[in-house]
NUDOTOR-161770 format. One record per atom (N, C-alpha, C): residue in one letter; z, x, y. Coordinates in steps of 0.2 Angstrom, whole numbers, plus 5000, padded with zeros to 4 digits. Example, Ala and Ser with C-alpha at 12.3 -4.5 7.8 and 13.67 -1.06 7.14 Angstrom:
a503950664972;a503950624978;a503950664984;s503550644989;s503650684995;s503950645000;
This chain:
m533554465040;m533454385041;m533754345035;m533654365030;m533954325024;m534754305025;a535054365028;a535754355029;a535954295034;a535554285039;a535654225043;a535554155039;a535054155035;a535054105030;a535654095025;e535954145023;e536554135019;e537054115024;a537154135030;a537654125035;a537654045036;a537054025037;a536953955038;a537153905032;l537053935026;l537153905020;l537953895020;a538253955021;a538953955021;a539353905026;g538953895031;g539253855036;g539053785035;g538653765030;g538453695029;g537953675033;h537553715036;h536953705040;h536253695035;w536153645032;w535653655026;w534953665030;e534753625035;e534153625038;e534053705041;s534453725044;s534453795047;s534353845042;a534753845037;a534753885031;a534053895028;i533753825026;i533053835024;i532553865028;s532553845035;s532153865040;s532153945040;r532753965040;r532854035041;r532654085034;a532754055029;a532454085023;a531754085022;y531454035025;y530654035025;y530454085030;y530754085035;y530554135040;y530654205039;a531154215035;a531254285032;a530654295027;v530454265023;v529854275018;v529254275022;y529154235027;y528554235031;y528454295035;h528954325037;h528854395041;h528654445036;l528954445030;l528854495025;l528054495023;v527854425022;v527154415020;v526654445025;v526854435031;v526454465036;v526454535036;e526954565034;e527054645034;e526654675028;v526754625022;v526354655016;v525554645017;l525354595020;l524654585021;l524454645026;a524854665031;a524654725035;a524554785031;a525154805027;a525254865024;a524754865018;k524654815014;k524254825008;k523454805009;r523354765014;r522654745015;r522354765022;g522754785027;g522554795033;g522454745037;i522654675035;i522554615038;i523154605043;e522954595049;e523454575055;e523454495054;a524054475051;a524054395049;a524554365054;g524854405059;g525454365063;g525254305067;r524654295069;r524454235073;r524154175069;r524154175063;r523854125059;r524354065058;p524054005057;p524453945056;p524753955048;h525353935048;h525753945042;h525453925036;d525053875035;d524553855029;d524053905028;s523753925033;s523253985033;s523554045030;l524154065032;l524454125030;l524654115022;a524954055020;a525054055013;a524354055009;n523854025011;n523254025008;n522954095007;l523054145013;l522854205013;l523254245008;f523854245008;f524354285003;f524054264996;q523954204994;q523754184988;q523054204986;a522554204991;a521954234989;a521954314989;e522354344993;e522354414992;e522754454986;f523254414985;f523754444980;f523854404974;c523754334974;c524054304969;c523454284964;r522954254967;r522454234963;r522054284958;s522154344960;s521854394956;s522454434953;g522954414953;g523554444950;g523654514952;f523454534958;f523554594962;f524254594965;l524754624963;l525454624966;l525854564965;f525554504965;f526054454965;f525654404960;s526154364957;s525854314952;s525754234956;a525454194952;a525254134954;a525954094956;r526454104952;r527154074953;r527354104961;d527254164963;d527354184969;d527054144975;g526454134973;g526054094978;g526254014979;k526453994973;k526653924974;k527353924976;d527853974976;d528453974979;d528353984986;l527954024988;l527854024996;l527553954998;q527153924995;q526953854997;q527553804997;q527953804992;q528453764991;q529053784997;l529053844999;l529553855003;l529353835010;l528653835011;l528353805018;l528453735018;e528353695013;e528553635012;e529253605013;d529653645010;d530453635010;d530553645019;r530353695021;r530353715029;r530153655033;h529553635032;h529353575035;h529753515035;d530053505029;d530453445027;d531153455032;a531353515031;a531953525035;a531953515042;d531453545045;d531353545052;d531053485055;y530653445051;y530353395054;y530353325051;h530753325045;h530753255042;h531553235041;e531653175040;e532253145038;e532253155031;v532553205028;v532653215022;v533353225019;s533653205014;s534253215011;s534353285009;l534753325012;l534853395010;l535653405008;n535753445004;n536453455001;n536553524999;r537053544998;r537153614996;r536753634990;v536653594984;v536353604979;v535653624980;k535253584984;k534553584985;k534553654990;t534853654995;t534853714998;t534853784995;e535353784990;e535553834986;e534853864982;r534653804979;r534053814975;r533453834980;v533353814986;v532753844990;v532953914992;l533553934993;l533753994995;l533654044989;q533754024984;q533754064977;q532954084976;q532554034978;q531854044977;q531554094982;a531754084988;a531654124994;a531954194993;k532554204990;k532754274989;k532254314984;r532154264979;r531754304974;r531154334976;l530754294980;l530154324983;l530254364988;y530754364992;y530954404998;y531054474995;q531454474989;q531554544986;q530854574983;k530454534980;k529854564978;k529354594983;l529354554989;l529054574995;l529254644997;l529954644998;l530254715000;l530054764996;g530054744989;g529954804984;g529254824985;e528754784987;e528054804988;e528054844995;l528454825000;l528354865006;l528654945004;g529154935000;g529555004999;g529055054995;k528555024992;k528055074988;k527655104994;n527555085000;n527255115005;n527555165008;a528155165008;a528655225011;a528455295008;
């Protein structure tokens, strides 16, 4: 899914790139919650999922840092802005969001790989 965000960035579709990057991370968060805690989290509201991720993994320092929790929350806010608000987006802002998303995405993938 992160490839779709990169493709949108390359095409100059800032809103789509940010939204796709968020959803790539979102789906991995759902998978990590299920794999590491047995929590089926797929039908939760996005804010609720971010809070659950922070409570289960970040606040206790288990698997993820406080920064990771803040990054997820920031990605959610950036996605809301891109999808629902009139915000001024450009390549620099979008690249920053994607860089943040890719860092968390890779960390989530790494934790899933430990389950294999």
